[in-house]
C-alpha positions in Angstrom: 7.1 5.8 -9.0 11.0 5.8 -8.2 13.9 4.4 -6.3 15.9 6.0 -3.0 19.7 6.8 -4.5 20.2 9.3 -1.9 20.1 9.7 1.7 21.1 12.8 3.3 21.2 14.4 6.9 22.4 18.2 8.0 23.2 18.0 11.6 23.8 21.5 11.6 21.9 23.6 10.0 23.0 25.4 7.2 26.1 23.4 6.9 27.2 20.3 4.7 25.5 17.3 5.2 26.0 13.5 5.4 25.3 10.7 3.0 23.6 7.9 4.5 22.6 3.8 3.5 20.0 4.0 6.4 18.5 6.3 8.8 15.7 5.8 11.3 12.3 8.4 10.6 11.4 9.5 13.6 7.8 12.2 13.7 10.1 15.3 14.0 11.7 13.5 10.1 15.4 12.1 9.7 16.6 11.5 12.8 19.6 13.4 13.8 18.9 16.3 10.8 19.2 19.8 11.5 19.0 19.2 15.5 21.6 22.3 16.0 22.3 25.5 14.7 25.0 28.8 14.9 23.3 31.3 16.6 24.2 35.3 17.2 23.3 37.6 20.1 20.2 39.0 18.2 18.2 35.7 18.1 18.9 34.8 14.4 19.7 31.5 13.4 22.2 31.0 11.1 20.8 30.1 7.7 22.5 30.6 4.1 19.7 32.0 2.8 21.4 35.4 3.8 24.6 34.4 2.1 26.5 37.8 3.2 25.9 37.1 6.7 26.1 33.2 7.2 27.6 31.9 3.7 30.7 31.1 5.6 28.5 28.1 7.1 28.6 26.4 4.0 32.2 26.1 4.3 32.1 23.5 7.2 30.2 20.5 7.8 28.0 18.9 10.2 28.3 15.3 11.3 26.7 12.9 14.4 28.7 10.4 15.8 27.7 6.7 16.7 26.7 8.6 20.6 25.0 11.3 19.1 27.1 14.3 19.7 27.2 16.7 17.2 30.3 17.3 15.3 31.7 20.2 12.7 34.4 19.7 10.4 35.9 23.8 9.4 36.8 24.9 6.2 40.5 24.0 7.4 39.7 20.5 8.0 39.8 21.2 12.0 36.9 19.0 12.8 35.6 19.5 16.9 32.7 18.0 18.8 29.7 20.5 20.3 30.7 21.6 23.4 34.2 21.9 22.9 34.9 25.5 24.0 37.3 26.1 21.4 34.2 25.7 18.5 32.4 28.8 19.3 35.3 30.8 19.1 36.5 29.6 15.4 33.0 30.1 14.4 32.5 33.7 15.6 36.2 34.1 13.9 34.6 32.6 10.8 31.3 34.9 10.8 33.2 37.7 11.9 30.9 38.3 15.1 29.9 36.4 18.5 27.9 33.0 18.0 27.4 30.4 19.4 26.1 26.5 18.3 23.4 25.2 20.1 21.1 22.3 20.2 18.3 24.4 21.6 15.6 26.1 19.6 14.5 29.6 20.7 11.9 29.1 22.8 9.5 31.1 20.1 11.0 30.2 17.0 14.6 32.3 15.7 14.6 34.9 13.3 15.4 33.5 9.8 16.5 35.8 7.5 16.1 35.6 3.8 18.3 37.9 1.1 16.0 38.8 -1.3 16.5 37.5 -4.8 16.3 39.4 -8.2 14.7 36.5 -9.6 10.9 36.2 -9.8 9.4 33.8 -7.7 12.0 33.9 -5.0 10.0 35.1 -2.4 6.2 36.2 -2.1 5.0 39.4 -3.9 3.7 40.3 -0.9 7.0 40.1 1.2 9.3 41.6 -1.5 8.0 45.1 -0.5 8.6 44.7 3.1 12.3 44.2 2.6 14.7 46.0 4.5 18.2 46.8 3.7 20.3 45.3 6.7 23.8 46.4 8.1 25.3 44.1 5.3 23.6 46.3 2.6 21.4 43.6 1.4 17.3 43.4 1.0 16.2 40.8 3.5 12.9 39.6 5.0 12.9 38.0 8.0 10.2 35.3 9.2 11.2 32.5 12.1 11.9 28.6 12.5 9.4 26.1 12.9 8.6 26.7 16.8 10.7 24.1 18.6 13.0 23.2 15.9 15.9 24.4 13.5 13.4 23.8 10.4 12.3 26.3 8.5 9.3 24.6 7.2 8.9 20.9 6.1 10.0 17.8 7.8 11.7 15.9 5.0 12.8 17.2 1.7 12.7 15.1 -1.7 14.1 15.6 -4.9 13.6 13.6 -8.1 15.9 13.3 -11.0 13.4 13.9 -13.2 12.6 17.6 -12.1 16.9 18.1 -12.2 17.1 16.6 -15.4 14.2 19.1 -16.6 16.3 21.6 -15.3 19.7 20.7 -16.9 18.1 20.6 -20.1 17.0 24.2 -19.8 20.2 25.2 -18.5 23.0 23.1 -19.8 25.8 24.9 -18.6 24.7 24.4 -14.9 25.5 21.9 -12.5 22.3 20.6 -11.6 23.9 18.6 -8.9 21.3 18.0 -6.5 23.5 18.9 -3.5 22.8 22.3 -4.5 19.3 22.1 -3.1 19.7 20.5 0.0 17.1 17.2 0.2 17.2 14.5 3.0 16.1 12.2 0.1 16.3 11.8 -3.8 14.1 9.9 -5.9 15.2 8.3 -9.2 12.4 8.9 -11.4 13.5 7.2 -14.9 11.0 8.1 -17.6 9.0 10.5 -15.7 8.7 13.8 -17.3 9.3 17.3 -15.6 8.2 17.6 -12.4 6.3 14.3 -11.2 6.4 15.8 -7.3 3.5 18.1 -8.4 1.2 15.5 -8.9 2.1 14.1 -5.5 1.0 16.9 -3.3 -1.6 15.6 -1.2 -1.0 11.8 -1.7 0.5 9.4 1.0 4.1 8.2 0.3 5.3 4.8 1.3 9.4 5.1 1.5 10.6 1.9 2.9 9.3 1.4 6.6 7.9 4.7 6.8 4.7 6.4 5.3 4.5 10.2 4.6 2.3 13.0 3.1 3.7 15.4 0.6 2.6 18.8 1.6 4.0 21.3 -0.3 6.2 22.2 -3.4 9.4 23.9 -2.3 9.8 27.0 -2.6 13.8 27.9 -3.2 16.0 30.7 -2.0 19.6 31.5 -3.1 21.3 28.8 -1.5 21.6 26.7 -4.8 23.4 29.5 -6.6 25.7 29.2 -4.1 29.2 27.0 -4.1 28.8 24.0 -2.3 32.0 22.0 -1.4 33.3 21.8 -5.2 30.2 23.2 -6.8 30.9 26.7 -8.2 28.5 29.3 -7.8 26.0 30.0 -10.3 23.5 32.6 -10.3 21.7 30.6 -13.4 20.7 28.0 -11.7 17.4 29.9 -10.2 17.4 31.9 -13.0 16.4 28.8 -14.6 13.9 27.3 -12.4 12.1 30.9 -12.3 11.4 30.4 -16.1 10.6 26.5 -15.7 8.7 25.9 -12.9 6.7 28.8 -10.9 3.8 27.6 -9.6 1.2 28.4 -6.9 2.0 27.6 -3.3 -0.7 28.1 -1.1 -1.8 31.7 -1.2 1.9 33.2 -1.4 1.4 33.3 -5.1 3.6 31.7 -8.0 7.0 30.8 -6.4 10.0 29.2 -8.0 10.2 25.8 -6.8 12.6 22.4 -6.9 11.1 19.8 -4.7 8.2 18.9 -2.2 8.4 18.9 1.5 7.1 15.6 3.0 5.3 15.4 6.9 6.1 11.9 8.8 2.7 9.9 9.0 4.3 6.5 10.0 8.1 6.6 11.7 10.3 3.7 9.9 13.7 2.9 8.9 14.6 4.1 5.0 17.3 3.1 3.2 19.0 4.0 -0.2 17.5 1.1 -2.6 14.0 1.6 -1.0 10.7 1.8 -3.8 8.9 5.0 -3.0 5.4 4.1 -3.8 2.1 6.0 -3.5 -0.8 4.8 -1.4 -4.2 4.8 -1.5 -6.0 5.8 1.8 -7.9 2.9 3.3 
C-alpha cells in the first residue's frame, strides 16, 4: 500500500511538532504526542481551531528531551522547559490573558472551541446552528477533548501523499505541505489515485511493529488554512478540500476530510521507511 516517509509528534497541543526517525507507539498513540497543553482559567484547552483566541500557539514549537521533559520554543527562539516559572508568564503575554502549560488533562475533558468556517463541511450542519459568537467576535462551537487526554478524537492521524496530490491538482496555487494537516504519519502511496485511505476504514494496518485499525476519516477544521512555520496562510486550502472530498462521517453528515484516524491494536516501534500494509483478520 505505501511507505512511511514522515513521523511527527506534537508534545504540546496546537504547537508545532518535531520530526522523528523512529518512535515507540503505545496504546495511547505515539509516545510523547500531545502530552501537554496550554489551559486558560475558564477550562478551555488551547487549540488553534479557534485561531483568534489560540492562533499564536502555532508560532511556538513543542519538544521532548531524552529524559521526557516537555520544552517550548517561543516565537523569539527562547526555549524553556515545562515547569520554568517564566514559561507561563511568556505564554500569557503571547496570548493576552493568563494561561498555564499543563501535563494533566482536566478530569472530565477540557473545553475544545472551534471557529465555524465559511466553507461547506467544516462543521456538522446540526452544530452550525448552535454556534455562538464569543468575546473575540467569532462564531464558535464547543466540545470536549477525549477524557484523560489532550486528543480531539483519534489516537494517531495518518495522511497519504495521494490525497495531497489530488488536492494539489484541484488548487495548484496552494501549498499542500503535509504539515498543514498535522499528521503523525505521512504514507507515500505512489500510483494510488485520489483518497486511498477512504477504503481503509475498518481495516487493520500493520505499520512497522505496530498494528492499527483505521476507524474514521479525519474531518478538517480551519487549521490547514493558517500559516505554519514558513507556510503562508491560504484560505483556498480548505475550499479545495470542501469541493473535492466531502464524505459521510458517522451520523454527522458530509464533512470535509483529509486523512484517517487510527486506533492502536498492538504497540510497537514505527520507523521512517516502514511499510504500511493491510492485514487480514485471523
